[in-house]
C-alpha positions in Angstrom: 8.3 2.9 -11.5 4.8 4.6 -11.5 4.0 7.6 -13.3 0.0 8.6 -12.3 -0.6 11.7 -14.7 -3.5 14.0 -14.9 -6.0 11.3 -13.5 -10.0 11.9 -12.5 -12.3 9.6 -11.4 -16.3 10.0 -11.0 -18.6 8.1 -9.1 -21.6 8.7 -10.5 -21.6 12.7 -10.9 -19.3 12.9 -7.7 -15.8 13.4 -9.0 -13.5 11.4 -6.2 -10.5 12.0 -8.1 -9.1 15.4 -9.6 -5.9 15.8 -12.2 -3.7 13.8 -10.1 -0.5 13.9 -11.2 3.2 12.2 -9.2 5.3 9.4 -10.1 7.4 7.2 -7.9 10.7 6.2 -8.6 12.4 2.4 -7.9 13.1 2.1 -3.8 10.8 5.6 -3.4 9.0 5.4 0.0 6.0 7.9 -0.7 4.0 8.2 2.3 0.1 9.7 1.1 -2.3 11.8 3.9 -5.3 13.8 3.9 -8.2 13.7 6.0 -11.0 11.0 5.4 -12.5 11.5 1.8 -9.4 13.2 0.3 -9.4 10.5 -2.1 -6.2 9.1 -0.8 -6.9 5.5 -1.0 -8.8 5.5 -4.3 -5.6 7.1 -6.2 -3.7 4.2 -4.8 -6.5 1.6 -5.7 -6.6 3.0 -9.5 -2.5 2.2 -9.5 -3.1 -1.9 -9.6 -6.4 -1.6 -11.6 -8.8 -2.0 -8.6 -10.5 0.9 -9.2 -11.1 2.2 -12.4 -10.6 5.8 -13.5 -12.2 8.0 -16.3 -9.6 10.0 -17.3 -5.6 10.3 -17.4 -3.3 8.2 -17.6 -1.4 5.4 -15.1 2.1 3.5 -16.1 3.1 0.8 -13.7 6.8 -0.6 -15.1 6.3 0.7 -18.5 2.8 -0.9 -18.6 -0.7 1.2 -19.0 -2.6 0.5 -16.4 -6.2 1.9 -18.1 -5.3 0.0 -21.6 -8.2 -2.7 -22.4 -5.9 -5.2 -23.2 -4.1 -4.7 -20.2 -3.5 -8.0 -17.9 -4.6 -7.2 -14.7 -4.2 -10.3 -13.0 -0.5 -10.1 -14.3 0.0 -6.4 -13.1 -1.3 -7.2 -10.1 1.0 -9.9 -9.4 3.8 -7.1 -9.8 1.9 -4.7 -7.4 2.0 -6.1 -4.2 -1.6 -4.5 -2.4 -2.3 -4.8 1.7 -5.2 -3.6 2.5 -6.8 -2.4 6.2 -8.9 -5.4 6.4 -6.5 -8.0 5.5 -8.8 -10.0 3.2 -7.3 -13.1 4.1 -9.2 -16.9 3.1 -10.6 -17.5 6.4 -11.2 -21.3 5.1 -7.0 -21.1 4.6 -4.2 -22.1 6.3 -1.9 -19.2 7.1 0.7 -21.3 4.8 -1.9 -21.8 2.1 -3.0 -18.1 2.3 0.6 -17.8 1.1 1.0 -20.4 -1.1 -2.3 -20.4 -3.3 -1.7 -17.2 -5.4 1.6 -18.4 -6.2 0.4 -21.7 -7.2 -2.7 -20.2 -9.3 -0.8 -17.2 -10.9 3.1 -17.4 -11.0 2.4 -21.1 -11.5 5.1 -22.1 -9.3 4.5 -26.1 -7.5 3.2 -26.9 -4.5 6.7 -27.5 -2.9 8.4 -24.6 -4.1 5.1 -22.1 -3.8 5.3 -23.8 0.3 9.1 -23.0 0.6 8.9 -19.6 -0.6 5.3 -18.9 1.8 7.7 -20.4 4.8 10.6 -18.2 4.4 8.3 -15.0 4.1 6.6 -15.8 7.5 9.7 -16.3 9.1 10.9 -12.7 8.1 7.8 -11.8 9.1 8.0 -13.5 12.8 5.0 -15.9 12.1 6.6 -19.5 10.6 5.2 -21.0 14.0 1.8 -20.0 12.7 1.7 -21.7 9.6 -1.0 -24.1 9.9 -3.2 -21.9 11.9 -6.0 -20.4 10.6 -6.4 -16.5 10.4 -9.3 -16.6 12.8 -6.8 -17.9 15.2 -4.5 -15.0 15.4 -4.2 -11.6 16.3 -5.0 -8.4 14.3 -1.4 -7.8 14.1 -0.3 -11.4 12.8 -3.3 -11.1 10.3 -1.9 -8.0 8.7 1.6 -9.0 8.9 0.2 -12.5 7.0 -1.2 -10.3 4.1 1.8 -8.5 3.8 4.1 -11.9 3.7 1.0 -13.1 0.8 1.8 -10.2 -0.9 5.3 -10.2 -1.1 5.3 -13.9 -2.2 4.1 -13.1 -5.4 7.7 -11.4 -6.4 6.0 -8.0 -6.6 8.4 -4.5 -8.3 6.1 -2.6 -6.0 4.0 -2.6 -2.8 1.0 -0.5 -2.1 -0.8 -0.4 1.6 -4.1 0.8 2.4 -4.2 2.2 5.9 -3.0 -0.9 7.5 -3.1 -0.6 10.5 -6.1 1.7 10.7 -8.2 -1.3 11.9 -5.8 -2.7 14.8 -5.4 -1.8 18.0 -3.0 0.6 19.1 -0.5 -1.8 20.6 -0.3 -4.4 17.8 0.2 -1.0 15.0 4.5 -1.3 15.7 4.7 -4.9 14.9 3.2 -4.0 10.9 5.3 -1.1 11.0 7.7 -3.0 12.0 7.7 -4.9 9.2 6.9 -2.0 6.9 9.9 -1.0 8.4 12.3 -3.4 7.2 10.3 -3.7 3.5 11.8 0.3 3.1 14.8 0.2 4.4 15.8 -3.3 2.4 14.8 -1.2 -0.7 11.0 -2.2 -1.8 9.3 0.9 -3.7 6.6 1.3 -1.3 3.0 3.7 -1.5 1.5 4.0 1.8 -1.9 5.8 2.3 -1.4 6.2 6.5 -1.8 8.7 9.1 1.3 6.9 10.7 3.3 10.1 11.0 5.8 8.6 12.8 6.4 5.9 9.9 6.8 8.7 7.5 9.0 11.0 9.6 11.1 7.4 9.9 10.9 6.1 6.6 9.3 8.1 3.7 11.1 9.5 0.6 8.2 12.3 0.1 4.7 13.0 1.7 1.7 13.7 -0.9 -1.1 15.6 1.1 -4.5 15.0 -0.5 -7.6 17.2 0.0 -11.1 16.6 -1.9 -9.5 14.7 -4.2 -6.6 16.5 -5.7 -2.8 16.3 -4.6 -2.5 19.3 -2.7 1.2 19.1 -1.6 4.2 16.7 -3.1 7.4 17.3 -1.4 10.5 15.5 0.7 9.6 14.8 3.9 11.8 16.9 5.4 9.9 19.5 3.5 6.9 18.3 4.7 7.5 18.5 8.4 10.2 21.0 9.0 9.2 23.7 6.7 5.7 24.4 7.9 5.5 27.9 6.9 6.1 26.1 3.3 2.6 24.6 3.2 -0.6 25.2 2.2 -2.9 26.2 5.2 -4.8 22.7 4.5 -1.6 20.7 5.1 -0.4 22.8 7.7 -4.0 22.2 9.4 -3.7 18.8 8.8 -0.7 18.8 10.4 -1.3 20.3 13.8 -4.3 18.1 14.2 -2.7 15.0 13.1 0.5 15.8 15.0 -1.0 16.5 18.3 -3.4 13.8 18.3 
């Protein structure tokens, strides 16, 4: 589904990604973790062209993300993205937020788009809030709306960039439960997160990054249950995050 090959990125003279290589197969759930500033959010944003990269190749479903003739709008319809800050349109209702992309990008008629939106809001437990504006919802509810909005575009893969980091602790589980259900339904997912409980429960693999490099890319069981085989940096990270 996703192939990342020797990807490097610079902000001016500062190198934020260095020769990153990995792949994600259909139905994989891959958790990307690491300390702040390690490049994990930048890496995931290169997958759908939100962050350009200067070296290497990324292919999603056989489409080259970095090619000059790639239609990024079309690609992003296939690659759903959920951010930590929700990014909902505050002047549109929840229903309108879900319908807009379907109408503008997928060219669905309004009735079909709204029917799809209502079905997805029901799936995330928010159909009763369809006529509300984002500002009338809690943070956890807004993030569930953002997930539903991404799903409305019928994506082949979902990318999550620290989807629970902006939430109050008591709202985290309501968002993680939706993500767990998606994983169990077979959605291909790449998730930047510090939620190691989620990683233990549903991930196939864990990618650990530090200083712009992929340091570990191993099955979940190896990452959590074989600490002696991990790098010193990964062990330090795990010891801090699992004890916090």
